[in-house]
mmCIF file of the C-alpha atoms, coordinates in Angstrom:
data_MODEL
# 
_entry.id   MODEL 
# 
loop_
_atom_site.group_PDB 
_atom_site.id 
_atom_site.type_symbol 
_atom_site.label_atom_id 
_atom_site.label_alt_id 
_atom_site.label_comp_id 
_atom_site.label_asym_id 
_atom_site.label_entity_id 
_atom_site.label_seq_id 
_atom_site.pdbx_PDB_ins_code 
_atom_site.Cartn_x 
_atom_site.Cartn_y 
_atom_site.Cartn_z 
_atom_site.occupancy 
_atom_site.B_iso_or_equiv 
_atom_site.pdbx_formal_charge 
_atom_site.auth_seq_id 
_atom_site.auth_comp_id 
_atom_site.auth_asym_id 
_atom_site.auth_atom_id 
_atom_site.pdbx_PDB_model_num 
ATOM 1   C CA . MET A 1 1   ? 19.268  7.455   7.992   1.00 0.00 ? 1   MET A CA 1 
ATOM 2   C CA . LYS A 1 2   ? 17.162  9.268   5.426   1.00 0.00 ? 2   LYS A CA 1 
ATOM 3   C CA . VAL A 1 3   ? 13.516  9.531   6.401   1.00 0.00 ? 3   VAL A CA 1 
ATOM 4   C CA . PHE A 1 4   ? 11.344  9.230   3.321   1.00 0.00 ? 4   PHE A CA 1 
ATOM 5   C CA . SER A 1 5   ? 8.241   11.309  2.695   1.00 0.00 ? 5   SER A CA 1 
ATOM 6   C CA . LYS A 1 6   ? 5.041   10.886  0.707   1.00 0.00 ? 6   LYS A CA 1 
ATOM 7   C CA . GLU A 1 7   ? 6.704   12.867  -2.075  1.00 0.00 ? 7   GLU A CA 1 
ATOM 8   C CA . ASP A 1 8   ? 9.653   10.436  -2.087  1.00 0.00 ? 8   ASP A CA 1 
ATOM 9   C CA . ILE A 1 9   ? 7.258   7.484   -2.345  1.00 0.00 ? 9   ILE A CA 1 
ATOM 10  C CA . GLU A 1 10  ? 5.418   9.102   -5.253  1.00 0.00 ? 10  GLU A CA 1 
ATOM 11  C CA . ALA A 1 11  ? 8.707   9.979   -6.984  1.00 0.00 ? 11  ALA A CA 1 
ATOM 12  C CA . THR A 1 12  ? 9.856   6.350   -6.695  1.00 0.00 ? 12  THR A CA 1 
ATOM 13  C CA . LEU A 1 13  ? 6.543   5.139   -8.108  1.00 0.00 ? 13  LEU A CA 1 
ATOM 14  C CA . ARG A 1 14  ? 6.949   7.504   -11.078 1.00 0.00 ? 14  ARG A CA 1 
ATOM 15  C CA . GLU A 1 15  ? 10.571  6.357   -11.531 1.00 0.00 ? 15  GLU A CA 1 
ATOM 16  C CA . LEU A 1 16  ? 9.314   2.766   -11.677 1.00 0.00 ? 16  LEU A CA 1 
ATOM 17  C CA . GLU A 1 17  ? 6.625   3.897   -14.150 1.00 0.00 ? 17  GLU A CA 1 
ATOM 18  C CA . ILE A 1 18  ? 3.892   2.722   -11.797 1.00 0.00 ? 18  ILE A CA 1 
ATOM 19  C CA . GLU A 1 19  ? 0.456   4.239   -12.263 1.00 0.00 ? 19  GLU A CA 1 
ATOM 20  C CA . PHE A 1 20  ? -1.210  5.382   -9.050  1.00 0.00 ? 20  PHE A CA 1 
ATOM 21  C CA . GLN A 1 21  ? -3.815  7.740   -7.672  1.00 0.00 ? 21  GLN A CA 1 
ATOM 22  C CA . SER A 1 22  ? -3.212  9.876   -4.596  1.00 0.00 ? 22  SER A CA 1 
ATOM 23  C CA . PHE A 1 23  ? -5.943  11.095  -2.249  1.00 0.00 ? 23  PHE A CA 1 
ATOM 24  C CA . SER A 1 24  ? -5.675  13.508  0.680   1.00 0.00 ? 24  SER A CA 1 
ATOM 25  C CA . HIS A 1 25  ? -8.118  13.206  3.573   1.00 0.00 ? 25  HIS A CA 1 
ATOM 26  C CA . PRO A 1 26  ? -8.425  13.861  7.312   1.00 0.00 ? 26  PRO A CA 1 
ATOM 27  C CA . PRO A 1 27  ? -6.189  11.640  9.484   1.00 0.00 ? 27  PRO A CA 1 
ATOM 28  C CA . VAL A 1 28  ? -7.382  8.036   9.781   1.00 0.00 ? 28  VAL A CA 1 
ATOM 29  C CA . PHE A 1 29  ? -6.127  5.717   12.496  1.00 0.00 ? 29  PHE A CA 1 
ATOM 30  C CA . THR A 1 30  ? -8.437  2.723   12.105  1.00 0.00 ? 30  THR A CA 1 
ATOM 31  C CA . THR A 1 31  ? -10.384 0.962   9.388   1.00 0.00 ? 31  THR A CA 1 
ATOM 32  C CA . GLU A 1 32  ? -13.509 2.430   10.976  1.00 0.00 ? 32  GLU A CA 1 
ATOM 33  C CA . ASP A 1 33  ? -12.119 5.933   10.344  1.00 0.00 ? 33  ASP A CA 1 
ATOM 34  C CA . VAL A 1 34  ? -11.641 5.093   6.660   1.00 0.00 ? 34  VAL A CA 1 
ATOM 35  C CA . ALA A 1 35  ? -15.302 4.085   6.397   1.00 0.00 ? 35  ALA A CA 1 
ATOM 36  C CA . LEU A 1 36  ? -16.261 7.584   7.595   1.00 0.00 ? 36  LEU A CA 1 
ATOM 37  C CA . LEU A 1 37  ? -14.466 9.398   4.764   1.00 0.00 ? 37  LEU A CA 1 
ATOM 38  C CA . ALA A 1 38  ? -16.751 11.620  2.701   1.00 0.00 ? 38  ALA A CA 1 
ATOM 39  C CA . LYS A 1 39  ? -16.286 9.629   -0.484  1.00 0.00 ? 39  LYS A CA 1 
ATOM 40  C CA . PRO A 1 40  ? -15.130 6.034   -0.753  1.00 0.00 ? 40  PRO A CA 1 
ATOM 41  C CA . LEU A 1 41  ? -11.744 5.436   -2.322  1.00 0.00 ? 41  LEU A CA 1 
ATOM 42  C CA . PRO A 1 42  ? -11.234 2.957   -5.165  1.00 0.00 ? 42  PRO A CA 1 
ATOM 43  C CA . GLY A 1 43  ? -9.565  -0.396  -4.569  1.00 0.00 ? 43  GLY A CA 1 
ATOM 44  C CA . VAL A 1 44  ? -9.395  -2.804  -1.669  1.00 0.00 ? 44  VAL A CA 1 
ATOM 45  C CA . ASP A 1 45  ? -9.218  -1.111  1.719   1.00 0.00 ? 45  ASP A CA 1 
ATOM 46  C CA . THR A 1 46  ? -6.296  -2.635  3.620   1.00 0.00 ? 46  THR A CA 1 
ATOM 47  C CA . LYS A 1 47  ? -4.875  -2.668  7.106   1.00 0.00 ? 47  LYS A CA 1 
ATOM 48  C CA . ASN A 1 48  ? -1.286  -3.373  8.005   1.00 0.00 ? 48  ASN A CA 1 
ATOM 49  C CA . LEU A 1 49  ? -0.244  -5.192  11.146  1.00 0.00 ? 49  LEU A CA 1 
ATOM 50  C CA . PHE A 1 50  ? 3.215   -4.755  12.637  1.00 0.00 ? 50  PHE A CA 1 
ATOM 51  C CA . LEU A 1 51  ? 3.985   -7.989  14.487  1.00 0.00 ? 51  LEU A CA 1 
ATOM 52  C CA . ARG A 1 52  ? 6.872   -9.652  16.309  1.00 0.00 ? 52  ARG A CA 1 
ATOM 53  C CA . ASP A 1 53  ? 7.694   -13.032 17.782  1.00 0.00 ? 53  ASP A CA 1 
ATOM 54  C CA . GLU A 1 54  ? 7.976   -13.548 21.539  1.00 0.00 ? 54  GLU A CA 1 
ATOM 55  C CA . LYS A 1 55  ? 11.749  -13.084 21.599  1.00 0.00 ? 55  LYS A CA 1 
ATOM 56  C CA . LYS A 1 56  ? 11.727  -9.934  19.433  1.00 0.00 ? 56  LYS A CA 1 
ATOM 57  C CA . ARG A 1 57  ? 13.980  -11.605 16.902  1.00 0.00 ? 57  ARG A CA 1 
ATOM 58  C CA . ASN A 1 58  ? 11.532  -11.631 13.989  1.00 0.00 ? 58  ASN A CA 1 
ATOM 59  C CA . TYR A 1 59  ? 9.367   -8.731  12.879  1.00 0.00 ? 59  TYR A CA 1 
ATOM 60  C CA . ILE A 1 60  ? 6.549   -9.006  10.386  1.00 0.00 ? 60  ILE A CA 1 
ATOM 61  C CA . LEU A 1 61  ? 4.536   -6.496  8.409   1.00 0.00 ? 61  LEU A CA 1 
ATOM 62  C CA . LEU A 1 62  ? 1.285   -8.117  7.312   1.00 0.00 ? 62  LEU A CA 1 
ATOM 63  C CA . CYS A 1 63  ? -1.065  -6.457  4.816   1.00 0.00 ? 63  CYS A CA 1 
ATOM 64  C CA . VAL A 1 64  ? -4.636  -7.794  4.849   1.00 0.00 ? 64  VAL A CA 1 
ATOM 65  C CA . ARG A 1 65  ? -8.079  -6.663  3.756   1.00 0.00 ? 65  ARG A CA 1 
ATOM 66  C CA . ALA A 1 66  ? -9.490  -4.146  6.237   1.00 0.00 ? 66  ALA A CA 1 
ATOM 67  C CA . GLU A 1 67  ? -12.295 -6.446  7.342   1.00 0.00 ? 67  GLU A CA 1 
ATOM 68  C CA . THR A 1 68  ? -10.017 -9.432  7.992   1.00 0.00 ? 68  THR A CA 1 
ATOM 69  C CA . ARG A 1 69  ? -9.678  -10.646 11.570  1.00 0.00 ? 69  ARG A CA 1 
ATOM 70  C CA . VAL A 1 70  ? -6.276  -12.244 12.013  1.00 0.00 ? 70  VAL A CA 1 
ATOM 71  C CA . ASN A 1 71  ? -5.782  -15.074 14.507  1.00 0.00 ? 71  ASN A CA 1 
ATOM 72  C CA . LEU A 1 72  ? -2.198  -14.373 15.600  1.00 0.00 ? 72  LEU A CA 1 
ATOM 73  C CA . LYS A 1 73  ? -1.706  -17.800 17.170  1.00 0.00 ? 73  LYS A CA 1 
ATOM 74  C CA . ALA A 1 74  ? -2.795  -19.560 13.962  1.00 0.00 ? 74  ALA A CA 1 
ATOM 75  C CA . LEU A 1 75  ? -0.759  -17.175 11.804  1.00 0.00 ? 75  LEU A CA 1 
ATOM 76  C CA . GLY A 1 76  ? 2.338   -17.707 13.954  1.00 0.00 ? 76  GLY A CA 1 
ATOM 77  C CA . LYS A 1 77  ? 1.983   -21.447 13.602  1.00 0.00 ? 77  LYS A CA 1 
ATOM 78  C CA . GLN A 1 78  ? 1.409   -21.135 9.846   1.00 0.00 ? 78  GLN A CA 1 
ATOM 79  C CA . LEU A 1 79  ? 4.493   -18.952 9.357   1.00 0.00 ? 79  LEU A CA 1 
ATOM 80  C CA . GLY A 1 80  ? 6.685   -20.692 11.942  1.00 0.00 ? 80  GLY A CA 1 
ATOM 81  C CA . PHE A 1 81  ? 6.865   -17.902 14.530  1.00 0.00 ? 81  PHE A CA 1 
ATOM 82  C CA . LYS A 1 82  ? 6.307   -18.649 18.205  1.00 0.00 ? 82  LYS A CA 1 
ATOM 83  C CA . GLY A 1 83  ? 4.329   -16.210 20.342  1.00 0.00 ? 83  GLY A CA 1 
ATOM 84  C CA . LEU A 1 84  ? 3.331   -13.815 17.563  1.00 0.00 ? 84  LEU A CA 1 
ATOM 85  C CA . THR A 1 85  ? 2.046   -10.531 18.980  1.00 0.00 ? 85  THR A CA 1 
ATOM 86  C CA . PHE A 1 86  ? 1.819   -6.874  18.027  1.00 0.00 ? 86  PHE A CA 1 
ATOM 87  C CA . GLY A 1 87  ? 5.069   -4.960  17.885  1.00 0.00 ? 87  GLY A CA 1 
ATOM 88  C CA . SER A 1 88  ? 5.463   -1.823  19.957  1.00 0.00 ? 88  SER A CA 1 
ATOM 89  C CA . ALA A 1 89  ? 5.206   1.716   18.649  1.00 0.00 ? 89  ALA A CA 1 
ATOM 90  C CA . GLU A 1 90  ? 8.862   2.161   19.634  1.00 0.00 ? 90  GLU A CA 1 
ATOM 91  C CA . ASP A 1 91  ? 9.972   -0.832  17.551  1.00 0.00 ? 91  ASP A CA 1 
ATOM 92  C CA . MET A 1 92  ? 7.777   0.333   14.666  1.00 0.00 ? 92  MET A CA 1 
ATOM 93  C CA . TRP A 1 93  ? 9.484   3.715   14.720  1.00 0.00 ? 93  TRP A CA 1 
ATOM 94  C CA . ALA A 1 94  ? 12.986  2.245   15.119  1.00 0.00 ? 94  ALA A CA 1 
ATOM 95  C CA . LEU A 1 95  ? 12.578  -0.187  12.218  1.00 0.00 ? 95  LEU A CA 1 
ATOM 96  C CA . LEU A 1 96  ? 10.113  1.488   9.844   1.00 0.00 ? 96  LEU A CA 1 
ATOM 97  C CA . ARG A 1 97  ? 10.159  5.193   10.813  1.00 0.00 ? 97  ARG A CA 1 
ATOM 98  C CA . VAL A 1 98  ? 6.358   5.411   11.022  1.00 0.00 ? 98  VAL A CA 1 
ATOM 99  C CA . LYS A 1 99  ? 3.887   5.792   13.844  1.00 0.00 ? 99  LYS A CA 1 
ATOM 100 C CA . PRO A 1 100 ? 0.826   3.627   14.510  1.00 0.00 ? 100 PRO A CA 1 
ATOM 101 C CA . GLY A 1 101 ? -1.901  4.458   12.024  1.00 0.00 ? 101 GLY A CA 1 
ATOM 102 C CA . ALA A 1 102 ? 0.581   5.027   9.200   1.00 0.00 ? 102 ALA A CA 1 
ATOM 103 C CA . VAL A 1 103 ? 2.365   1.680   8.929   1.00 0.00 ? 103 VAL A CA 1 
ATOM 104 C CA . CYS A 1 104 ? 2.223   0.272   5.406   1.00 0.00 ? 104 CYS A CA 1 
ATOM 105 C CA . LEU A 1 105 ? 4.256   -1.738  2.941   1.00 0.00 ? 105 LEU A CA 1 
ATOM 106 C CA . PHE A 1 106 ? 5.817   1.504   1.681   1.00 0.00 ? 106 PHE A CA 1 
ATOM 107 C CA . SER A 1 107 ? 7.455   1.898   5.111   1.00 0.00 ? 107 SER A CA 1 
ATOM 108 C CA . LEU A 1 108 ? 9.776   -1.011  4.276   1.00 0.00 ? 108 LEU A CA 1 
ATOM 109 C CA . VAL A 1 109 ? 11.880  1.576   2.461   1.00 0.00 ? 109 VAL A CA 1 
ATOM 110 C CA . HIS A 1 110 ? 13.227  2.539   5.912   1.00 0.00 ? 110 HIS A CA 1 
ATOM 111 C CA . ASP A 1 111 ? 14.173  -1.033  6.898   1.00 0.00 ? 111 ASP A CA 1 
ATOM 112 C CA . THR A 1 112 ? 17.672  -0.943  5.452   1.00 0.00 ? 112 THR A CA 1 
ATOM 113 C CA . GLN A 1 113 ? 18.845  -3.764  7.747   1.00 0.00 ? 113 GLN A CA 1 
ATOM 114 C CA . LYS A 1 114 ? 16.082  -6.082  6.425   1.00 0.00 ? 114 LYS A CA 1 
ATOM 115 C CA . ARG A 1 115 ? 14.763  -6.953  9.881   1.00 0.00 ? 115 ARG A CA 1 
ATOM 116 C CA . VAL A 1 116 ? 11.098  -6.907  8.864   1.00 0.00 ? 116 VAL A CA 1 
ATOM 117 C CA . GLN A 1 117 ? 9.553   -9.650  6.750   1.00 0.00 ? 117 GLN A CA 1 
ATOM 118 C CA . ALA A 1 118 ? 6.649   -8.620  4.520   1.00 0.00 ? 118 ALA A CA 1 
ATOM 119 C CA . TYR A 1 119 ? 3.525   -10.671 3.926   1.00 0.00 ? 119 TYR A CA 1 
ATOM 120 C CA . MET A 1 120 ? 0.374   -9.921  1.972   1.00 0.00 ? 120 MET A CA 1 
ATOM 121 C CA . ASP A 1 121 ? -2.934  -11.746 2.118   1.00 0.00 ? 121 ASP A CA 1 
ATOM 122 C CA . ASP A 1 122 ? -3.158  -13.559 -1.207  1.00 0.00 ? 122 ASP A CA 1 
ATOM 123 C CA . ARG A 1 123 ? -6.723  -12.252 -1.617  1.00 0.00 ? 123 ARG A CA 1 
ATOM 124 C CA . ILE A 1 124 ? -5.251  -8.749  -1.920  1.00 0.00 ? 124 ILE A CA 1 
ATOM 125 C CA . GLY A 1 125 ? -2.646  -9.980  -4.384  1.00 0.00 ? 125 GLY A CA 1 
ATOM 126 C CA . LYS A 1 126 ? -5.515  -11.090 -6.618  1.00 0.00 ? 126 LYS A CA 1 
ATOM 127 C CA . ALA A 1 127 ? -7.264  -7.714  -6.344  1.00 0.00 ? 127 ALA A CA 1 
ATOM 128 C CA . GLU A 1 128 ? -6.939  -5.199  -9.105  1.00 0.00 ? 128 GLU A CA 1 
ATOM 129 C CA . LEU A 1 129 ? -6.333  -2.133  -6.936  1.00 0.00 ? 129 LEU A CA 1 
ATOM 130 C CA . MET A 1 130 ? -5.406  -1.643  -3.294  1.00 0.00 ? 130 MET A CA 1 
ATOM 131 C CA . GLN A 1 131 ? -5.117  1.289   -0.897  1.00 0.00 ? 131 GLN A CA 1 
ATOM 132 C CA . ASN A 1 132 ? -1.967  2.195   1.084   1.00 0.00 ? 132 ASN A CA 1 
ATOM 133 C CA . HIS A 1 133 ? -0.915  5.111   3.256   1.00 0.00 ? 133 HIS A CA 1 
ATOM 134 C CA . PRO A 1 134 ? 2.259   6.745   1.938   1.00 0.00 ? 134 PRO A CA 1 
ATOM 135 C CA . LEU A 1 135 ? 3.983   6.863   5.364   1.00 0.00 ? 135 LEU A CA 1 
ATOM 136 C CA . GLN A 1 136 ? 1.318   9.186   6.749   1.00 0.00 ? 136 GLN A CA 1 
ATOM 137 C CA . ASN A 1 137 ? -2.329  8.660   7.553   1.00 0.00 ? 137 ASN A CA 1 
ATOM 138 C CA . THR A 1 138 ? -3.566  11.853  5.891   1.00 0.00 ? 138 THR A CA 1 
ATOM 139 C CA . ASP A 1 139 ? -3.158  10.444  2.387   1.00 0.00 ? 139 ASP A CA 1 
ATOM 140 C CA . THR A 1 140 ? -3.900  7.237   0.550   1.00 0.00 ? 140 THR A CA 1 
ATOM 141 C CA . ILE A 1 141 ? -2.261  5.934   -2.606  1.00 0.00 ? 141 ILE A CA 1 
ATOM 142 C CA . VAL A 1 142 ? -4.244  3.527   -4.759  1.00 0.00 ? 142 VAL A CA 1 
ATOM 143 C CA . LEU A 1 143 ? -2.344  1.221   -7.102  1.00 0.00 ? 143 LEU A CA 1 
ATOM 144 C CA . HIS A 1 144 ? -2.195  -2.373  -8.322  1.00 0.00 ? 144 HIS A CA 1 
ATOM 145 C CA . ALA A 1 145 ? -1.119  -4.918  -5.721  1.00 0.00 ? 145 ALA A CA 1 
ATOM 146 C CA . ARG A 1 146 ? 1.596   -6.196  -8.063  1.00 0.00 ? 146 ARG A CA 1 
ATOM 147 C CA . ASP A 1 147 ? 3.037   -2.679  -8.163  1.00 0.00 ? 147 ASP A CA 1 
ATOM 148 C CA . VAL A 1 148 ? 3.252   -2.517  -4.357  1.00 0.00 ? 148 VAL A CA 1 
ATOM 149 C CA . VAL A 1 149 ? 5.302   -5.714  -4.568  1.00 0.00 ? 149 VAL A CA 1 
ATOM 150 C CA . LEU A 1 150 ? 7.514   -4.089  -7.221  1.00 0.00 ? 150 LEU A CA 1 
ATOM 151 C CA . PHE A 1 151 ? 8.030   -1.062  -4.957  1.00 0.00 ? 151 PHE A CA 1 
ATOM 152 C CA . CYS A 1 152 ? 9.012   -3.323  -2.053  1.00 0.00 ? 152 CYS A CA 1 
ATOM 153 C CA . GLU A 1 153 ? 11.472  -5.188  -4.267  1.00 0.00 ? 153 GLU A CA 1 
ATOM 154 C CA . LYS A 1 154 ? 13.034  -1.840  -5.230  1.00 0.00 ? 154 LYS A CA 1 
ATOM 155 C CA . ALA A 1 155 ? 13.425  -1.215  -1.473  1.00 0.00 ? 155 ALA A CA 1 
ATOM 156 C CA . GLY A 1 156 ? 15.164  -4.604  -1.121  1.00 0.00 ? 156 GLY A CA 1 
ATOM 157 C CA . HIS A 1 157 ? 12.259  -6.557  0.352   1.00 0.00 ? 157 HIS A CA 1 
ATOM 158 C CA . SER A 1 158 ? 10.350  -9.471  -1.041  1.00 0.00 ? 158 SER A CA 1 
ATOM 159 C CA . VAL A 1 159 ? 6.663   -9.786  -0.239  1.00 0.00 ? 159 VAL A CA 1 
ATOM 160 C CA . GLN A 1 160 ? 5.429   -13.275 0.484   1.00 0.00 ? 160 GLN A CA 1 
ATOM 161 C CA . PHE A 1 161 ? 1.799   -14.096 -0.174  1.00 0.00 ? 161 PHE A CA 1 
ATOM 162 C CA . VAL A 1 162 ? -0.008  -15.991 2.540   1.00 0.00 ? 162 VAL A CA 1 
ATOM 163 C CA . GLU A 1 163 ? -3.501  -17.415 2.794   1.00 0.00 ? 163 GLU A CA 1 
ATOM 164 C CA . ILE A 1 164 ? -5.114  -15.859 5.843   1.00 0.00 ? 164 ILE A CA 1 
ATOM 165 C CA . GLU A 1 165 ? -7.769  -18.076 7.361   1.00 0.00 ? 165 GLU A CA 1 
ATOM 166 C CA . VAL A 1 166 ? -10.966 -16.088 7.903   1.00 0.00 ? 166 VAL A CA 1 
# 
């Protein structure tokens, strides 16, 4: 399996004629780390949650605003998944080829077996610009939410919009 890089992500974005900005920064592992960056980045700051159901049959990648607290029990009920919990670092690597702190919608490019379902908070979908790590947490790409969806479609994944109760 080919492991994609930041440069591959950027090349695909250019191929799709998607406008984006790329920023390098010290490694960030949490939304709190992002807040400590020297200069704020444009767009909506996001966090991505790698989730699974209790039987490890369904995996979910959920993109929400950084400040959003997600009630996993309520989300599981809303989406029809029983026992929704965080996926392991091992499963994240096996399915998406990224480590914790770098998971993002771009990582769906590695899910060639289509085992991970992608969801985005509809409040992000309405935003003009959003931030995403390009498979590593030392860079951030800023682009339109609709263009992230286009990238995911190119990778063979649809992104479903969901209303996250806050």
